[in-house]
N, C-alpha and C positions, 0 to 999 in steps of 0.2 A: 327277116333273112332266112330262107329255106333252102337255098342252093348256094354251092361254093362261089364266091366272088371271083371274078377275072378282071385284071387290068385291061382296059380298052384304049386309054390314051395317057400320055405323059407329055404336058405342055409347059415348057420353060417360058417365063416372061421377065425378061430383064427390062425394068421399067423405072423411069424417073419419078421419085416420090420425095417431095420436099426439096432438100439440097443435094441429094445424091441418088444413085440407082438402088434399087432393091432387086435382087435375083430370086423372083418367086417361082415355085414349080406346083403345078396342079396335077394330080394323079386321079383319073377317072376310072370307074368300074361299069360293068354291064348291068349293075342293078341300081344305078343313079347315085350311088354313094361315092363321094370324092373327098380328097384330102388336099391340104395345101402344106408346102414346105418352103424353106427359105435357105439360101446359101449365104456364107458370110464373107465371101471373097471380094471385098469391095475394090472396085477399080478394075477388075478382070472379068466381069460378068459374062461377056460374050464367049469367053474361054470355058466358063462353067456351063453355059447353055449348050455349047457344042458337045461337051462330055455327056450332058443329060441326054441329048439326041442319040449318041452312041448307045447308051444304056437302054433307051426306049426300044431300040430295034429287037432285043431279045426279052424284054420284060412284058410286052403285050401278050396277054393271054395267061399270065402267071396269077397265082393266088396272092393277093396283097396282104393276107393275114399271116403269111409266112415270112415275117419281117426278119427274123434273125438268119434264116436260110438265104433270102434275097440279098441280105448284106453280105454274106460270106460269098455268094456267086459274084456279085459285082466286084468285090475286092480281089478275089482270088483268080477269077477267070480272064486274067490278062497277064502278060509277061511283065509289063511295066506298071506294077500295082502302086497305089498309094500316091503321095504327093498332094500338094495343096489343092490343086484345080480338081483332080478326081475326087478327093475326099470331101471338097465343098459340094460337088454335085451328088455324091452319096448322102451327104448330110440332108440335103433338101428333099431327096426321095424318101429317105428314112423317116424324116419327120412327117411327110405327107402320109406314108403308110401307117404311122401311128394314129394320125388324125382319122383316117379311114377306119382302123380297126376299133377305135374308141366309138365312133359313130355307129359302126355296124352292131356293136354290142350294147350300145346305150349307155357308156360310162366314159368319165373324164379319162384323158391319157394317164394321169398319175395312177389310176387304178391297173393300168397295164404294167406299171413300174413297181408294183408291191404295195400301192395304197398310200394314203395320205398320212404324212407324219406331222404337218403344220397347217394351220388354217390360213395363216397370213406370211407372205414372203416379205421379209425386211429388205430394204434397198439402201444403196448409197447414192448420193447425188454429187455432181461436180460443179466447181465454181465457174467453169467455162474457160477455154483455152485463150479467150480474149482479155480475161481479167488477170492483173498482175498487182503485186504489192499491196497497198492499203485497199485498193479496189476489190481484190480477190478476198481479202479478210472480211470486208464489209459484206461481200456477196455470202460468204460462208456464215456470217451472223444471220443473214435473211434465210438461209437454208435451214440453220438450226431452229430459227423461230417458226419455221413451217413444219417442224417435226423431225428433220433428219439428225440422227445421232451418229452417222458415219458420213464423211465429207471428203472429197478427193479435190486436190489442187492440181494445177499444171505448172510446169517450170516457167520462169521468166524467159521470154524469147520464143515460146512454143508456137504463138500464133504467126510467127514470121513466114513469108512466102518465098524468100530467096536465100537469106543468110541465116545460119545458125552456128553460133561459135560456143562450144560447150564451156570452155573455161570462163567466158563472159556471163554465162548464165548460172553456174553453181553457187557463186558467192551471193548474188542478188537473191537466188531461190532460197538458199539456206536462211538468209536473213528474214525473208518473208515468213518462212515456216516457223522459225523461232518466235517471231512476233505474233503469228497466228495461234500458236499453243498458248502463249500468254493471255491473248486477247479472248480465247474461247474457252479456256480452263482444262482441267485434266479429264473431265468425264465425256468428252466427245472424241470419237475416233477420227484421226486425221491421217490422210495418206497423199501420195503424190505420184503421178504417172509421168516418168521421164521418157516413155515412148521409144525406148532402146537407143537413145541418142547419145550415150556416154560410152567411154572406154572404162576398163576396169579401174585404172588409176584415177580417172575423173570422178567415177562413182564414189571411190573410197574417200576422195577429197571432199566431195559434197557430203557424204555422211560424217566426216569428221569435223564439219563446220556447224553441225546441228547440235543442240542441247540434248542431254540424255532424256529419252522419253518423249521427244517432241513428235516423232512419226510412229504411227501404229503399222503401217505399211509402206513399202516402196516398191512401185510397180514399174516392171520392165526397164530397170536402169541401163542394162546393156542388152546386146543381141543375144539370141538364145540358141544359136546353132552349136555352141561348144559348151557343154556342162561343166567342163573343167575351169572355164573362165569364171562361171558363177560360183564354183566351189572356192576358187581363189579370193573372190570378192567376199564370200561368205566368212572367211577367216579375218577379214577386216572390219566387219561391222556385225552388231547383233540386231539390227533393224529387220523385222520380218520382211521377207520378199513375196510379192505377188505377181506371178509370171504364168504364161502358158496360153495366152489368147491366140498365139500364132500356130500352136501345135496342132497337127492334122492326124494324129493318131494316138492310141495308148502307148505305142512304142516310143514316141517322142517324150511322153511323160516319164517313161520308166526310169531313166538316170536321176531325174529330179526327185521323184518320189522315193526311190530306193535309197539314194545317198543323203536324204534329209537336207536338200539344198534350199527348199522353199516351205512357206507355211500356208500360202493361199494359192489355189489353183484358178487361174483366170480362164477356165475352160470356156470354149464357145461351142454350143451344140451345132451351130450351122458350119463350123469348120472341121470339127474332130471326127466327124462320121456319124452325126445325128445323135438321137437318144439311145440307140443301141450301144455305140461305143462310149457315150458319156456316162452311162450307168456303169460300165466296167471301170472307167477312171475313177468314178466316185467311190466304188467299193474298195479299190486299190488304195485310194487316198485315205479312206477312213481306217484302213489298217495301219497307217502310218501317222495318223492323228494331223492329217492335212486337211483344211477346210475348203469348200468351194466358194468362189467369188466370181460368179460367171461374167464373161464378156458379153455385152448386150448392146452394141451400138446401132442397130439396125431398126427393123420395123416390128409391128405388132405380132407377126408369126413367129420370129425369133423370140420376142418377150414371152408369148404364151407357151412355147415349147420349153423355154427355160424355166418358167414358173412351175411346169409340171415336173421337171427335174427337181427343182428346189423343194416342191412339196413332198417328194417321195424318198428323199435321202435325208439321213441324220446329220451328216457333216457339212453344214451349210452356214455361211456367214452373212453375205449381203449379195443381192442381185444389182447390177449396174442399171441405173435409170436416168432419166432426164427430168429435171424440174420443168413443170408444164409450161412456164412462161418463157422458156428458152425459144420455143416456136421454130424448131427446125423442120417441122412437116412431115417427119417420118411415120407419125401416126394419123396422117390425114384421114378423117372419117369418110370422106368420099370414096376412098379406096377400101377402107376397112370400118364398116358401119358397126360391126361388133368386135370388140378388142378388149384386152385388160385395162382396167382403169385404176390409177393409184387412189388409195384412201389414206390421205396423209402421206406418210413415207413408206406405206406398205402396200403391196398387192393382195387383196383378198383372193384366195384360190378359188377358181371357178369350178362349179359342179356341172357345167354343161358337157355334153358328150364331145368327145374328141378333143381337139385344142381349145374350143371355145372361141374361135375367131372366125368372122365372116369376111370374105373378099369380094368386092364387086368386080367380077370378071369384065364386064362391059367397060367400066371406068379404067381398069387396068389396060384393056385392049386399046382403048382410045388414046392413052398416053404413050409416047415413044420413048426409046432408050436414047440417052445422051452420053456422049464420051465425057468421062470425068477423069482427071489425072491428079493424083496427090502431088503436092509441091516437090520439085527436085531441088533440095537444098544443098548448098555448098558453104564451105568455110570461107573465110576472108582471104585465104591464099589461093582460092579458086578450086580446090579439091572438093570431091563429092562427099557429102555426109548423109547421115540417116534421116529419114522423115519421121 
């Protein structure tokens, strides 16, 4: 590379991969170097694609190496800044720019973030939202035998497509977790994701039904719009909280980090504002002894970007992953011929330039977007509740 790079195209690709859409973004330059990014706003991919198209109009011709400046311009140069849709679009563009810069310099993305602090990225795997009771415990045994030392469960009733009644779930779920701890022993990390389906009172009741030391983390027990609600719940239990996958900026993390509300950040690089914003949240978290436990439910681009973040920060716990046999299809090699591969329960950190992911653009172009909607759950009295 002898001349300054210029952005020549930004292409949003909302595309069905496996059992959901992935919102991929390709940024091209005048010297043939390109990068891939991904948005994390599942179920609203067309809204994100529209935002990417708006940003494209003024980013063509810009220097993709000026990642921080571009981030500030995209965020600040509009009256209605921020929000989940816009931040998801910024995230995808920002990740793609890091991919470009790494390729242009011939270095992995983690070198742009301060260098590698670990050679392998530990992960946690989940029993699956279709597994309940003894079936979930047996699934956890299998995961442990495969090498996972951190395992996440889902609550009883999680897989329902129509009705979710919180009070019917918490007793059966607490019983399942108490049995799981007894069956799996004390040296395995156990957590559960309640997917923000409980109220403060319901979450407190659930925690009170657990034996001491059963859970190592409780993920998203209640909605996160009101930090004061989490502060109230914090006074009722000493179980570590893992929250933040829905946060779309460092400012949303602010009260949780500063007030000592949670212990694990479920930061999502594809929602929070990309690697630029994620590194700021990571440093802030380190100052308050909060570890990162990133959200990673989508495709290989998201996985790779999060791996580079994990490699470059000190305060890291586990990266979310899926056990290979779940076969959700999100990592379909027809779309992603080069992608991160698990080695046991860890991801070896790639030394390939950029993100270390290749996307078959022709395969992506040949597959169409499909409308997908999360379940619209209700309680037995007919009122709407959280998915």
